[in-house]
LUMDO-550642 format. One record per residue (C-alpha): x, y, z; residue number from 1. Coordinates in steps of 0.25 Angstrom, whole numbers, plus 5000, padded with zeros to 4 digits. Last residue first. Layout:
N
[atom [X, Y, Z], NUM]
...
***
This chain:
608
[atom [5138, 5142, 5089], 608]
[atom [5151, 5149, 5095], 607]
[atom [5159, 5138, 5101], 606]
[atom [5167, 5140, 5114], 605]
[atom [5180, 5134, 5115], 604]
[atom [5186, 5129, 5128], 603]
[atom [5198, 5123, 5122], 602]
[atom [5196, 5110, 5129], 601]
[atom [5181, 5110, 5127], 600]
[atom [5183, 5113, 5112], 599]
[atom [5193, 5102, 5111], 598]
[atom [5184, 5092, 5118], 597]
[atom [5172, 5096, 5108], 596]
[atom [5181, 5093, 5096], 595]
[atom [5185, 5080, 5102], 594]
[atom [5171, 5075, 5099], 593]
[atom [5174, 5074, 5084], 592]
[atom [5161, 5069, 5076], 591]
[atom [5151, 5074, 5086], 590]
[atom [5160, 5086, 5089], 589]
[atom [5159, 5090, 5075], 588]
[atom [5144, 5089, 5073], 587]
[atom [5142, 5097, 5086], 586]
[atom [5151, 5108, 5080], 585]
[atom [5145, 5108, 5067], 584]
[atom [5131, 5109, 5073], 583]
[atom [5136, 5121, 5082], 582]
[atom [5142, 5128, 5070], 581]
[atom [5128, 5126, 5062], 580]
[atom [5127, 5115, 5051], 579]
[atom [5122, 5120, 5038], 578]
[atom [5107, 5117, 5035], 577]
[atom [5104, 5107, 5024], 576]
[atom [5104, 5095, 5034], 575]
[atom [5096, 5103, 5043], 574]
[atom [5086, 5106, 5032], 573]
[atom [5086, 5092, 5028], 572]
[atom [5083, 5088, 5042], 571]
[atom [5072, 5097, 5043], 570]
[atom [5065, 5092, 5031], 569]
[atom [5068, 5078, 5035], 568]
[atom [5060, 5079, 5048], 567]
[atom [5067, 5077, 5061], 566]
[atom [5068, 5064, 5069], 565]
[atom [5070, 5065, 5084], 564]
[atom [5077, 5055, 5093], 563]
[atom [5077, 5057, 5108], 562]
[atom [5089, 5055, 5117], 561]
[atom [5092, 5051, 5132], 560]
[atom [5102, 5054, 5143], 559]
[atom [5097, 5050, 5157], 558]
[atom [5110, 5041, 5159], 557]
[atom [5119, 5053, 5158], 556]
[atom [5134, 5051, 5158], 555]
[atom [5134, 5060, 5145], 554]
[atom [5142, 5050, 5137], 553]
[atom [5136, 5038, 5144], 552]
[atom [5122, 5042, 5142], 551]
[atom [5125, 5046, 5127], 550]
[atom [5131, 5032, 5124], 549]
[atom [5120, 5024, 5132], 548]
[atom [5110, 5032, 5124], 547]
[atom [5117, 5029, 5111], 546]
[atom [5119, 5014, 5113], 545]
[atom [5104, 5012, 5117], 544]
[atom [5099, 5021, 5105], 543]
[atom [5108, 5015, 5094], 542]
[atom [5096, 5010, 5086], 541]
[atom [5089, 5023, 5089], 540]
[atom [5099, 5031, 5082], 539]
[atom [5098, 5022, 5069], 538]
[atom [5083, 5023, 5070], 537]
[atom [5083, 5038, 5071], 536]
[atom [5092, 5039, 5059], 535]
[atom [5082, 5030, 5051], 534]
[atom [5070, 5038, 5056], 533]
[atom [5076, 5051, 5050], 532]
[atom [5083, 5064, 5052], 531]
[atom [5087, 5062, 5067], 530]
[atom [5088, 5072, 5079], 529]
[atom [5093, 5066, 5092], 528]
[atom [5088, 5074, 5104], 527]
[atom [5096, 5072, 5117], 526]
[atom [5090, 5072, 5131], 525]
[atom [5097, 5072, 5145], 524]
[atom [5101, 5086, 5147], 523]
[atom [5090, 5091, 5138], 522]
[atom [5088, 5092, 5123], 521]
[atom [5101, 5090, 5117], 520]
[atom [5101, 5089, 5102], 519]
[atom [5107, 5079, 5092], 518]
[atom [5106, 5078, 5077], 517]
[atom [5108, 5065, 5070], 516]
[atom [5116, 5063, 5057], 515]
[atom [5128, 5057, 5064], 514]
[atom [5119, 5046, 5071], 513]
[atom [5114, 5042, 5058], 512]
[atom [5128, 5040, 5052], 511]
[atom [5132, 5032, 5065], 510]
[atom [5120, 5023, 5064], 509]
[atom [5123, 5019, 5049], 508]
[atom [5138, 5017, 5053], 507]
[atom [5136, 5007, 5064], 506]
[atom [5150, 5001, 5063], 505]
[atom [5151, 5000, 5079], 504]
[atom [5162, 5010, 5078], 503]
[atom [5153, 5020, 5070], 502]
[atom [5143, 5018, 5080], 501]
[atom [5152, 5021, 5091], 500]
[atom [5157, 5034, 5084], 499]
[atom [5143, 5038, 5083], 498]
[atom [5142, 5037, 5098], 497]
[atom [5154, 5046, 5100], 496]
[atom [5148, 5056, 5090], 495]
[atom [5135, 5057, 5099], 494]
[atom [5143, 5059, 5111], 493]
[atom [5150, 5071, 5105], 492]
[atom [5137, 5076, 5100], 491]
[atom [5131, 5075, 5113], 490]
[atom [5143, 5082, 5120], 489]
[atom [5141, 5094, 5110], 488]
[atom [5126, 5094, 5111], 487]
[atom [5126, 5095, 5126], 486]
[atom [5122, 5085, 5137], 485]
[atom [5130, 5087, 5150], 484]
[atom [5140, 5076, 5154], 483]
[atom [5136, 5068, 5166], 482]
[atom [5148, 5066, 5176], 481]
[atom [5154, 5052, 5174], 480]
[atom [5150, 5040, 5181], 479]
[atom [5146, 5036, 5195], 478]
[atom [5138, 5049, 5197], 477]
[atom [5132, 5048, 5184], 476]
[atom [5126, 5034, 5188], 475]
[atom [5121, 5039, 5201], 474]
[atom [5115, 5051, 5194], 473]
[atom [5108, 5042, 5184], 472]
[atom [5103, 5033, 5195], 471]
[atom [5097, 5045, 5202], 470]
[atom [5091, 5051, 5190], 469]
[atom [5084, 5037, 5187], 468]
[atom [5079, 5036, 5201], 467]
[atom [5074, 5051, 5201], 466]
[atom [5067, 5048, 5187], 465]
[atom [5060, 5035, 5193], 464]
[atom [5055, 5044, 5205], 463]
[atom [5049, 5054, 5195], 462]
[atom [5043, 5043, 5187], 461]
[atom [5035, 5038, 5200], 460]
[atom [5037, 5025, 5206], 459]
[atom [5024, 5017, 5208], 458]
[atom [5024, 5010, 5221], 457]
[atom [5027, 5021, 5231], 456]
[atom [5039, 5021, 5240], 455]
[atom [5040, 5019, 5255], 454]
[atom [5055, 5020, 5258], 453]
[atom [5067, 5011, 5256], 452]
[atom [5081, 5014, 5262], 451]
[atom [5092, 5008, 5254], 450]
[atom [5105, 5004, 5262], 449]
[atom [5102, 4989, 5263], 448]
[atom [5093, 4984, 5251], 447]
[atom [5079, 4982, 5254], 446]
[atom [5073, 4967, 5255], 445]
[atom [5059, 4965, 5250], 444]
[atom [5049, 4958, 5259], 443]
[atom [5036, 4954, 5253], 442]
[atom [5022, 4956, 5257], 441]
[atom [5009, 4952, 5251], 440]
[atom [4996, 4958, 5256], 439]
[atom [4984, 4950, 5255], 438]
[atom [4972, 4945, 5246], 437]
[atom [4978, 4949, 5233], 436]
[atom [4968, 4947, 5221], 435]
[atom [4972, 4936, 5212], 434]
[atom [4962, 4926, 5218], 433]
[atom [4950, 4936, 5216], 432]
[atom [4954, 4938, 5201], 431]
[atom [4962, 4950, 5196], 430]
[atom [4956, 4959, 5185], 429]
[atom [4952, 4970, 5195], 428]
[atom [4966, 4970, 5201], 427]
[atom [4964, 4983, 5208], 426]
[atom [4953, 4989, 5217], 425]
[atom [4961, 4988, 5229], 424]
[atom [4976, 4990, 5228], 423]
[atom [4984, 4978, 5229], 422]
[atom [4995, 4977, 5240], 421]
[atom [5009, 4972, 5240], 420]
[atom [5017, 4975, 5253], 419]
[atom [5032, 4977, 5253], 418]
[atom [5040, 4975, 5266], 417]
[atom [5054, 4981, 5266], 416]
[atom [5065, 4973, 5272], 415]
[atom [5078, 4977, 5279], 414]
[atom [5074, 4971, 5293], 413]
[atom [5078, 4957, 5289], 412]
[atom [5092, 4961, 5284], 411]
[atom [5095, 4968, 5297], 410]
[atom [5095, 4983, 5298], 409]
[atom [5106, 4993, 5300], 408]
[atom [5101, 5006, 5305], 407]
[atom [5112, 5016, 5304], 406]
[atom [5114, 5014, 5289], 405]
[atom [5099, 5017, 5287], 404]
[atom [5088, 5008, 5282], 403]
[atom [5074, 5013, 5282], 402]
[atom [5064, 5002, 5284], 401]
[atom [5052, 5001, 5274], 400]
[atom [5038, 4996, 5276], 399]
[atom [5026, 4993, 5267], 398]
[atom [5032, 4996, 5254], 397]
[atom [5020, 4995, 5244], 396]
[atom [5018, 4987, 5231], 395]
[atom [5005, 4988, 5224], 394]
[atom [5000, 4976, 5217], 393]
[atom [5001, 4975, 5201], 392]
[atom [4987, 4972, 5196], 391]
[atom [4984, 4959, 5190], 390]
[atom [4979, 4959, 5175], 389]
[atom [4967, 4952, 5171], 388]
[atom [4968, 4950, 5155], 387]
[atom [4956, 4955, 5148], 386]
[atom [4946, 4945, 5142], 385]
[atom [4945, 4941, 5127], 384]
[atom [4932, 4939, 5121], 383]
[atom [4933, 4926, 5113], 382]
[atom [4935, 4928, 5098], 381]
[atom [4926, 4932, 5086], 380]
[atom [4935, 4943, 5081], 379]
[atom [4929, 4957, 5080], 378]
[atom [4932, 4967, 5069], 377]
[atom [4925, 4980, 5071], 376]
[atom [4917, 4988, 5060], 375]
[atom [4912, 5001, 5066], 374]
[atom [4898, 5005, 5063], 373]
[atom [4895, 5006, 5078], 372]
[atom [4900, 4992, 5080], 371]
[atom [4898, 4984, 5067], 370]
[atom [4905, 4970, 5070], 369]
[atom [4913, 4962, 5060], 368]
[atom [4916, 4948, 5064], 367]
[atom [4928, 4940, 5060], 366]
[atom [4932, 4926, 5063], 365]
[atom [4918, 4919, 5060], 364]
[atom [4915, 4926, 5047], 363]
[atom [4929, 4924, 5043], 362]
[atom [4929, 4909, 5044], 361]
[atom [4927, 4906, 5030], 360]
[atom [4936, 4918, 5025], 359]
[atom [4948, 4912, 5034], 358]
[atom [4946, 4898, 5028], 357]
[atom [4945, 4904, 5014], 356]
[atom [4958, 4912, 5016], 355]
[atom [4965, 4900, 5021], 354]
[atom [4961, 4892, 5009], 353]
[atom [4967, 4903, 5000], 352]
[atom [4981, 4902, 5007], 351]
[atom [4980, 4887, 5007], 350]
[atom [4978, 4887, 4992], 349]
[atom [4990, 4896, 4990], 348]
[atom [5000, 4888, 4998], 347]
[atom [5012, 4896, 4997], 346]
[atom [5005, 4910, 5000], 345]
[atom [5013, 4922, 4995], 344]
[atom [5004, 4924, 4983], 343]
[atom [4991, 4923, 4991], 342]
[atom [4995, 4932, 5002], 341]
[atom [4989, 4945, 4996], 340]
[atom [4977, 4938, 4991], 339]
[atom [4974, 4932, 5005], 338]
[atom [4976, 4945, 5012], 337]
[atom [4965, 4951, 5002], 336]
[atom [4956, 4939, 5004], 335]
[atom [4957, 4940, 5020], 334]
[atom [4954, 4955, 5019], 333]
[atom [4942, 4953, 5009], 332]
[atom [4936, 4943, 5019], 331]
[atom [4937, 4952, 5031], 330]
[atom [4930, 4963, 5023], 329]
[atom [4919, 4953, 5018], 328]
[atom [4917, 4947, 5032], 327]
[atom [4915, 4961, 5038], 326]
[atom [4906, 4966, 5026], 325]
[atom [4896, 4955, 5031], 324]
[atom [4891, 4944, 5021], 323]
[atom [4876, 4941, 5018], 322]
[atom [4873, 4954, 5010], 321]
[atom [4886, 4953, 5001], 320]
[atom [4881, 4940, 4996], 319]
[atom [4868, 4946, 4991], 318]
[atom [4875, 4958, 4984], 317]
[atom [4885, 4949, 4978], 316]
[atom [4874, 4940, 4972], 315]
[atom [4866, 4952, 4967], 314]
[atom [4879, 4956, 4960], 313]
[atom [4882, 4943, 4953], 312]
[atom [4873, 4944, 4941], 311]
[atom [4878, 4958, 4938], 310]
[atom [4892, 4952, 4936], 309]
[atom [4903, 4957, 4945], 308]
[atom [4911, 4970, 4946], 307]
[atom [4904, 4974, 4959], 306]
[atom [4906, 4989, 4961], 305]
[atom [4892, 4992, 4956], 304]
[atom [4887, 4984, 4968], 303]
[atom [4892, 4996, 4977], 302]
[atom [4878, 5001, 4980], 301]
[atom [4873, 4988, 4985], 300]
[atom [4883, 4988, 4997], 299]
[atom [4888, 4975, 5002], 298]
[atom [4891, 4972, 4987], 297]
[atom [4904, 4978, 4987], 296]
[atom [4909, 4969, 4999], 295]
[atom [4904, 4957, 4991], 294]
[atom [4912, 4962, 4979], 293]
[atom [4924, 4963, 4987], 292]
[atom [4922, 4948, 4992], 291]
[atom [4921, 4944, 4978], 290]
[atom [4934, 4951, 4974], 289]
[atom [4941, 4944, 4985], 288]
[atom [4935, 4931, 4981], 287]
[atom [4940, 4933, 4967], 286]
[atom [4954, 4937, 4972], 285]
[atom [4955, 4925, 4982], 284]
[atom [4950, 4915, 4972], 283]
[atom [4959, 4919, 4961], 282]
[atom [4971, 4918, 4971], 281]
[atom [4967, 4904, 4973], 280]
[atom [4968, 4901, 4958], 279]
[atom [4956, 4895, 4951], 278]
[atom [4958, 4882, 4943], 277]
[atom [4945, 4876, 4946], 276]
[atom [4951, 4867, 4957], 275]
[atom [4954, 4880, 4965], 274]
[atom [4939, 4884, 4964], 273]
[atom [4935, 4871, 4969], 272]
[atom [4945, 4871, 4980], 271]
[atom [4940, 4885, 4985], 270]
[atom [4926, 4879, 4985], 269]
[atom [4931, 4868, 4994], 268]
[atom [4938, 4877, 5003], 267]
[atom [4925, 4886, 5004], 266]
[atom [4916, 4873, 5006], 265]
[atom [4925, 4869, 5018], 264]
[atom [4925, 4882, 5024], 263]
[atom [4910, 4884, 5025], 262]
[atom [4911, 4896, 5034], 261]
[atom [4898, 4902, 5030], 260]
[atom [4904, 4915, 5024], 259]
[atom [4915, 4906, 5018], 258]
[atom [4906, 4897, 5011], 257]
[atom [4897, 4908, 5006], 256]
[atom [4909, 4916, 5001], 255]
[atom [4914, 4904, 4994], 254]
[atom [4901, 4902, 4987], 253]
[atom [4900, 4916, 4982], 252]
[atom [4915, 4916, 4978], 251]
[atom [4913, 4904, 4969], 250]
[atom [4900, 4910, 4963], 249]
[atom [4909, 4921, 4958], 248]
[atom [4915, 4911, 4948], 247]
[atom [4930, 4911, 4947], 246]
[atom [4936, 4915, 4934], 245]
[atom [4942, 4905, 4924], 244]
[atom [4939, 4914, 4912], 243]
[atom [4933, 4902, 4905], 242]
[atom [4925, 4897, 4917], 241]
[atom [4921, 4911, 4921], 240]
[atom [4916, 4913, 4907], 239]
[atom [4909, 4899, 4906], 238]
[atom [4901, 4902, 4919], 237]
[atom [4897, 4917, 4916], 236]
[atom [4892, 4913, 4902], 235]
[atom [4897, 4916, 4889], 234]
[atom [4891, 4909, 4877], 233]
[atom [4899, 4912, 4864], 232]
[atom [4906, 4898, 4862], 231]
[atom [4909, 4898, 4877], 230]
[atom [4925, 4897, 4876], 229]
[atom [4925, 4906, 4863], 228]
[atom [4916, 4916, 4869], 227]
[atom [4925, 4915, 4882], 226]
[atom [4937, 4919, 4874], 225]
[atom [4931, 4930, 4866], 224]
[atom [4925, 4936, 4879], 223]
[atom [4939, 4936, 4885], 222]
[atom [4945, 4943, 4874], 221]
[atom [4934, 4954, 4874], 220]
[atom [4936, 4956, 4889], 219]
[atom [4951, 4957, 4887], 218]
[atom [4949, 4968, 4877], 217]
[atom [4940, 4975, 4886], 216]
[atom [4950, 4976, 4897], 215]
[atom [4943, 4980, 4910], 214]
[atom [4947, 4968, 4919], 213]
[atom [4944, 4958, 4908], 212]
[atom [4940, 4947, 4918], 211]
[atom [4929, 4956, 4923], 210]
[atom [4924, 4959, 4910], 209]
[atom [4924, 4944, 4906], 208]
[atom [4917, 4941, 4920], 207]
[atom [4906, 4952, 4916], 206]
[atom [4904, 4945, 4903], 205]
[atom [4901, 4932, 4909], 204]
[atom [4891, 4939, 4919], 203]
[atom [4884, 4946, 4907], 202]
[atom [4882, 4932, 4901], 201]
[atom [4887, 4930, 4886], 200]
[atom [4880, 4926, 4874], 199]
[atom [4888, 4929, 4861], 198]
[atom [4882, 4934, 4849], 197]
[atom [4895, 4942, 4844], 196]
[atom [4888, 4955, 4844], 195]
[atom [4881, 4953, 4857], 194]
[atom [4893, 4947, 4864], 193]
[atom [4901, 4960, 4859], 192]
[atom [4890, 4969, 4866], 191]
[atom [4891, 4961, 4878], 190]
[atom [4906, 4962, 4879], 189]
[atom [4905, 4977, 4878], 188]
[atom [4895, 4978, 4889], 187]
[atom [4903, 4969, 4898], 186]
[atom [4916, 4977, 4896], 185]
[atom [4908, 4990, 4899], 184]
[atom [4903, 4984, 4912], 183]
[atom [4916, 4978, 4916], 182]
[atom [4923, 4992, 4915], 181]
[atom [4934, 4995, 4905], 180]
[atom [4947, 4999, 4911], 179]
[atom [4950, 5013, 4909], 178]
[atom [4957, 5021, 4898], 177]
[atom [4966, 5033, 4901], 176]
[atom [4967, 5043, 4890], 175]
[atom [4980, 5052, 4890], 174]
[atom [4982, 5063, 4880], 173]
[atom [4997, 5062, 4877], 172]
[atom [5009, 5070, 4878], 171]
[atom [5011, 5070, 4893], 170]
[atom [5010, 5055, 4893], 169]
[atom [5022, 5054, 4883], 168]
[atom [5031, 5063, 4892], 167]
[atom [5026, 5055, 4904], 166]
[atom [5032, 5042, 4899], 165]
[atom [5022, 5030, 4897], 164]
[atom [5023, 5018, 4907], 163]
[atom [5012, 5024, 4916], 162]
[atom [5002, 5023, 4905], 161]
[atom [5003, 5008, 4904], 160]
[atom [4991, 5003, 4895], 159]
[atom [4995, 5011, 4883], 158]
[atom [4990, 5018, 4871], 157]
[atom [4996, 5030, 4864], 156]
[atom [4988, 5038, 4853], 155]
[atom [4996, 5047, 4845], 154]
[atom [4989, 5057, 4835], 153]
[atom [4996, 5063, 4823], 152]
[atom [4990, 5073, 4813], 151]
[atom [4995, 5085, 4821], 150]
[atom [5009, 5080, 4820], 149]
[atom [5014, 5075, 4834], 148]
[atom [5020, 5085, 4845], 147]
[atom [5020, 5077, 4858], 146]
[atom [5020, 5063, 4853], 145]
[atom [5030, 5066, 4842], 144]
[atom [5040, 5072, 4853], 143]
[atom [5038, 5060, 4863], 142]
[atom [5038, 5048, 4854], 141]
[atom [5054, 5047, 4854], 140]
[atom [5053, 5048, 4869], 139]
[atom [5043, 5037, 4870], 138]
[atom [5051, 5028, 4861], 137]
[atom [5064, 5030, 4869], 136]
[atom [5057, 5026, 4882], 135]
[atom [5051, 5013, 4875], 134]
[atom [5037, 5012, 4871], 133]
[atom [5029, 5001, 4878], 132]
[atom [5020, 5012, 4885], 131]
[atom [5014, 5015, 4871], 130]
[atom [5006, 5002, 4871], 129]
[atom [4999, 5006, 4858], 128]
[atom [5004, 5018, 4850], 127]
[atom [4992, 5023, 4841], 126]
[atom [4997, 5034, 4831], 125]
[atom [4986, 5041, 4824], 124]
[atom [4987, 5049, 4811], 123]
[atom [4977, 5060, 4810], 122]
[atom [4968, 5067, 4800], 121]
[atom [4964, 5057, 4790], 120]
[atom [4971, 5052, 4778], 119]
[atom [4986, 5054, 4774], 118]
[atom [4990, 5056, 4788], 117]
[atom [5002, 5065, 4791], 116]
[atom [5016, 5059, 4792], 115]
[atom [5025, 5064, 4803], 114]
[atom [5019, 5053, 4813], 113]
[atom [5026, 5042, 4805], 112]
[atom [5040, 5046, 4810], 111]
[atom [5035, 5046, 4824], 110]
[atom [5030, 5031, 4823], 109]
[atom [5044, 5027, 4817], 108]
[atom [5051, 5034, 4829], 107]
[atom [5042, 5027, 4839], 106]
[atom [5045, 5014, 4833], 105]
[atom [5060, 5018, 4833], 104]
[atom [5059, 5021, 4848], 103]
[atom [5055, 5007, 4852], 102]
[atom [5041, 5003, 4857], 101]
[atom [5035, 4996, 4845], 100]
[atom [5031, 4983, 4851], 99]
[atom [5023, 4988, 4863], 98]
[atom [5021, 5002, 4856], 97]
[atom [5011, 4996, 4846], 96]
[atom [5010, 5007, 4836], 95]
[atom [4997, 5010, 4829], 94]
[atom [4996, 5020, 4817], 93]
[atom [4983, 5026, 4813], 92]
[atom [4982, 5035, 4801], 91]
[atom [4985, 5025, 4790], 90]
[atom [4972, 5017, 4792], 89]
[atom [4972, 5003, 4787], 88]
[atom [4967, 4996, 4799], 87]
[atom [4953, 4993, 4793], 86]
[atom [4946, 5001, 4804], 85]
[atom [4956, 5012, 4802], 84]
[atom [4953, 5012, 4787], 83]
[atom [4938, 5012, 4789], 82]
[atom [4939, 5024, 4799], 81]
[atom [4948, 5032, 4789], 80]
[atom [4940, 5029, 4777], 79]
[atom [4927, 5033, 4784], 78]
[atom [4917, 5023, 4790], 77]
[atom [4921, 5021, 4804], 76]
[atom [4914, 5034, 4808], 75]
[atom [4924, 5037, 4819], 74]
[atom [4918, 5043, 4832], 73]
[atom [4918, 5057, 4837], 72]
[atom [4903, 5058, 4841], 71]
[atom [4900, 5066, 4829], 70]
[atom [4905, 5055, 4820], 69]
[atom [4918, 5055, 4813], 68]
[atom [4918, 5055, 4798], 67]
[atom [4933, 5056, 4793], 66]
[atom [4938, 5047, 4805], 65]
[atom [4953, 5050, 4808], 64]
[atom [4951, 5054, 4822], 63]
[atom [4941, 5042, 4824], 62]
[atom [4951, 5031, 4820], 61]
[atom [4962, 5036, 4828], 60]
[atom [4953, 5037, 4840], 59]
[atom [4947, 5024, 4838], 58]
[atom [4961, 5018, 4837], 57]
[atom [4966, 5024, 4850], 56]
[atom [4952, 5020, 4857], 55]
[atom [4955, 5006, 4853], 54]
[atom [4970, 5006, 4858], 53]
[atom [4965, 5011, 4872], 52]
[atom [4953, 5002, 4873], 51]
[atom [4952, 4996, 4886], 50]
[atom [4960, 4983, 4883], 49]
[atom [4973, 4986, 4892], 48]
[atom [4972, 4996, 4903], 47]
[atom [4973, 5011, 4900], 46]
[atom [4981, 5022, 4892], 45]
[atom [4977, 5029, 4879], 44]
[atom [4987, 5040, 4877], 43]
[atom [4984, 5051, 4866], 42]
[atom [4992, 5060, 4858], 41]
[atom [4989, 5071, 4848], 40]
[atom [4977, 5075, 4856], 39]
[atom [4963, 5077, 4849], 38]
[atom [4955, 5089, 4852], 37]
[atom [4946, 5089, 4839], 36]
[atom [4934, 5091, 4847], 35]
[atom [4927, 5079, 4841], 34]
[atom [4940, 5071, 4842], 33]
[atom [4943, 5075, 4857], 32]
[atom [4928, 5072, 4860], 31]
[atom [4929, 5058, 4855], 30]
[atom [4942, 5055, 4862], 29]
[atom [4936, 5060, 4876], 28]
[atom [4924, 5052, 4874], 27]
[atom [4932, 5039, 4870], 26]
[atom [4941, 5040, 4882], 25]
[atom [4930, 5042, 4893], 24]
[atom [4921, 5032, 4886], 23]
[atom [4932, 5021, 4888], 22]
[atom [4923, 5009, 4892], 21]
[atom [4921, 5002, 4879], 20]
[atom [4925, 5009, 4866], 19]
[atom [4913, 5008, 4856], 18]
[atom [4910, 5023, 4856], 17]
[atom [4924, 5027, 4853], 16]
[atom [4923, 5019, 4840], 15]
[atom [4929, 5006, 4834], 14]
[atom [4929, 4998, 4847], 13]
[atom [4936, 4984, 4846], 12]
[atom [4925, 4974, 4844], 11]
[atom [4932, 4964, 4835], 10]
[atom [4946, 4967, 4841], 9]
[atom [4943, 4964, 4855], 8]
[atom [4932, 4954, 4850], 7]
[atom [4943, 4945, 4844], 6]
[atom [4942, 4943, 4829], 5]
[atom [4939, 4930, 4823], 4]
[atom [4943, 4928, 4808], 3]
[atom [4931, 4925, 4800], 2]
[atom [4929, 4910, 4795], 1]
***
């Protein structure tokens, strides 16, 4: 009985022409060999199972071939090719960096590089999984990799290019391998099935190609498994059964039940899927991809984007015509949210059942309307009516009686009669019962000693300002005299407030207050310049206490301030710029207010 060899080894490519799905790599290498433009170091990087090590071996075999073909391929008949195929060639050395990643292993390799090949032109060193080398091993490899002997060629292979240090990358010619497409994988599997006399449906091979995710080695391993399982007869059904993949017929049935609002049937189908051992998240992921394929199938030109078997494409096109794009978009949003929240859900079955319930009533809950080519989302709810607001009646003073000290009046005479009237044409939202039918009068007592005159209903802003100024003047007359707002006095008041913050153990706020720059804009307005949002927030937190402190200090209740954030570049320039004499003086009196008092007593004049 012959020893069984897995397909991944038995059908490993021996020439560049037999490499699957990497024509951009093989063409470049063949042209470099024909034009005698070989680099001394190559780096092959890409996903697993796409042909990196295979291409490295073919390159090593081809450059030492004695009778190369005009296309740049190895002849497979000369002594060098035969010894290479038999594994006895002395010109090719392979090192597994995953298990030989120390600096001593690299030093041993470097020592061997000095010896010239006894037969052939080149000695080729293939280092697989090179990203596993240690930092010291990489450093020991640098000099030899940069200036090797003319007969030495290094081929490095890795699946994780980002782990390789830049000094290694700069010394190599880099080739990026891509994932193998499903079509290339299917064609290669069909060739092997013909050679091995295996009957296989194309739909079954397509499922294998999808499962391999662009890795040809995985596809060949899956093929060997299913051939043993089915005794050489691959069908779509037994392939799905062996790989434990959910059949797309489930999705088509589930879609019909949801779109027709057959909730009970949909929940029973989910239970059937669950009983077969499929996880709930597998259903969510598969159904999301299914809805995506339906969205793609809405336009016949985009059918090439479908990664499904050719037998299913007409079925997708037919189903896509029956369902609106709005339903598909809403379903995708629901499924995406469900996949995100699946891991956090405690009751995972209930989580998926809620999604099925929402999708079953999605057609009834959401309707997409096309209004002038603009998609609008409309919920099918009752039409809402606007609220009816009653207009506020106008209050007018009907009669006033002036009050003077020489004309005392009794309590009954000291009244003002108010009449509440409604303007004609107002109150459109009122009912007939709510409309006033007569004038209402009320008596409001007027305090003695205050004369009331006829006033308008709406008080103007100017009158409000006059009232405020009057109140402020009264408050100032009762208290101290108003202190003029100057930068010197402002910094003194600012320093006193900082001392209060320190006493209250608000050291973070105090430090931010110290960094602020103050400016006097008007007699009643202060500008505070900050460097960042954080500093502004600290000042805003103390806004009430700060305003009260400043108003009491200057005896001015109309005193306000504004905070401005300057750009960092300007702040850096201000920080680097030396302080002027005026700035130094203002900073000094902020910390020591008695300095200003000393200056005033001595009647000193500062020359800024």
